[in-house]
C-alpha positions as CSV (number, residue, x, y, z in Angstrom):
1,M,27.3,-4.8,0.3
2,L,24.0,-3.3,-0.9
3,G,26.0,-0.8,-3.1
4,V,27.9,-3.6,-4.8
5,V,24.7,-5.5,-5.6
6,I,23.1,-2.3,-7.0
7,V,26.1,-1.6,-9.1
8,L,26.2,-5.1,-10.5
9,F,22.5,-5.1,-11.5
10,V,21.9,-1.5,-12.5
11,A,19.8,-1.2,-15.7
12,Y,21.7,1.9,-17.1
13,P,25.5,1.7,-16.6
14,A,26.1,5.4,-17.0
15,V,24.5,6.3,-13.7
16,I,25.7,6.2,-10.2
17,P,23.1,4.2,-8.3
18,Y,22.0,5.2,-4.8
19,A,20.2,2.9,-2.4
20,Q,17.3,4.5,-0.7
21,F,16.8,2.7,2.6
22,E,13.3,3.9,3.4
23,P,11.5,2.2,0.5
24,N,13.6,-0.9,1.2
25,V,12.3,-1.1,4.8
26,V,8.7,-0.7,3.6
27,I,9.1,-3.4,1.0
28,A,10.8,-5.7,3.6
29,V,7.9,-5.2,6.0
30,I,5.4,-6.0,3.2
31,V,7.2,-9.1,2.2
32,A,7.6,-10.3,5.8
33,T,4.0,-9.7,6.5
34,A,2.9,-11.5,3.3
35,A,5.1,-14.5,4.0
36,T,3.9,-14.7,7.6
37,T,0.2,-14.4,6.6
38,L,0.6,-17.0,3.9
39,T,2.4,-19.4,6.3
40,D,-0.1,-18.9,9.1
41,A,-3.0,-19.4,6.7
42,G,-1.5,-22.7,5.6
43,R,-0.6,-21.4,2.2
44,G,3.2,-21.5,2.6
45,D,3.3,-23.3,-0.7
46,A,2.3,-20.1,-2.4
47,I,5.5,-18.2,-1.4
48,L,7.9,-19.9,-3.9
49,P,5.6,-19.5,-7.0
50,T,5.2,-15.8,-6.1
51,I,8.9,-15.3,-5.9
52,I,9.4,-17.2,-9.2
53,I,6.8,-14.9,-10.9
54,L,8.1,-11.6,-9.4
55,M,11.8,-12.1,-9.8
56,P,11.8,-11.9,-13.6
57,L,9.7,-8.8,-13.4
58,C,12.4,-7.1,-11.4
59,T,15.5,-8.4,-13.0
60,L,14.4,-8.2,-16.6
61,L,12.7,-4.8,-16.0
62,I,9.5,-5.9,-17.8
63,G,7.4,-4.2,-15.2
64,N,7.4,-1.3,-17.7
65,L,4.9,-3.3,-19.9
66,I,2.2,-1.9,-17.6
67,R,2.2,1.3,-19.7
68,Y,0.6,-0.7,-22.6
69,A,-2.4,-1.5,-20.5
70,P,-5.6,0.4,-21.6
71,F,-6.6,3.3,-19.4
72,P,-10.0,1.9,-18.4
73,V,-8.2,-1.2,-17.0
74,I,-5.9,1.0,-14.9
75,A,-8.9,3.1,-13.8
76,W,-10.8,0.1,-12.6
77,L,-7.7,-1.2,-10.9
78,L,-7.2,2.1,-9.0
79,A,-10.9,2.3,-8.2
80,G,-10.7,-1.2,-6.7
81,V,-7.7,-0.4,-4.7
82,G,-9.4,2.8,-3.4
83,W,-12.5,0.8,-2.4
84,F,-10.4,-1.7,-0.5
85,L,-8.6,1.2,1.3
86,I,-11.8,2.9,2.2
87,R,-13.4,-0.4,3.3
88,A,-10.4,-1.3,5.5
89,A,-10.2,2.2,7.0
90,F,-13.9,2.2,8.0
91,S,-13.8,-1.4,9.2
92,S,-10.7,-0.7,11.3
93,A,-12.2,2.5,12.8
94,A,-15.7,1.1,13.4
95,G,-14.6,-2.3,14.7
96,R,-16.9,-4.2,12.4
97,P,-16.6,-5.2,8.7
98,L,-17.9,-2.8,6.1
99,E,-20.1,-4.9,3.8
100,W,-23.3,-4.2,1.8
101,D,-25.5,-5.8,4.4
102,T,-23.9,-4.0,7.4
103,I,-23.8,-0.5,5.9
104,G,-26.9,0.5,7.8
105,S,-25.3,-0.3,11.1
106,F,-22.5,2.3,10.4
107,W,-25.2,5.0,11.0
108,E,-25.9,3.9,14.6
109,P,-24.8,6.6,17.1
110,A,-22.4,4.2,18.9
111,T,-20.7,3.4,15.6
112,I,-20.6,7.0,14.3
113,V,-18.7,8.0,17.4
114,R,-16.0,5.5,16.4
115,W,-15.5,6.3,12.7
116,L,-16.3,10.0,12.6
117,P,-13.2,11.2,14.4
118,A,-11.0,9.2,12.0
119,L,-12.8,10.7,9.0
120,V,-12.5,14.3,10.4
121,G,-8.8,13.7,11.1
122,G,-8.2,12.4,7.6
123,L,-10.1,15.4,6.0
124,V,-8.1,17.8,8.2
125,L,-4.8,16.2,7.1
126,W,-5.9,16.2,3.5
127,G,-6.8,19.9,3.7
128,L,-3.5,20.7,5.5
129,Q,-1.6,18.9,2.7
130,R,-3.4,20.9,0.0
131,R,-2.8,24.2,1.8
132,R,0.8,23.6,2.8
133,S,2.4,20.4,1.5
134,H,5.1,19.4,4.0
135,Y,6.5,16.1,5.2
136,M,5.9,17.0,8.8
137,N,2.1,17.3,8.5
138,M,1.5,13.7,9.3
139,P,3.8,13.6,12.4
140,A,2.3,16.9,13.6
141,M,-1.2,15.4,13.3
142,L,-0.3,12.3,15.2
143,A,1.5,14.2,18.0
């Protein structure tokens, strides 16, 4: 069934489309999590406008307009995403929120013991990927 839908809505008719299921699973989990979070937070009314805004982006393929955004805008966007990732990682590892007024508490010995192993593991994984890029590096680190 998915193949029929892909063939009907393919952007370039001279290609044979192939559905990759791994990205679909990731996208489905993201959408389900977002819908559940919005509903639990009492913001279920935000789901329909989000769908109405995002559907034309996908069907009309106007997501390519992002290439006309200036590079400084994209750089700030990526920097912001990186800051949110680092903040979430440290908050998750240390068990307390990473904010400007709590940064000093991250240097307490009891907190360092919680986030330092995660940082070392991430650096080891990064170095391993740079030395020998392989898809099994992450599962090997987790095992």
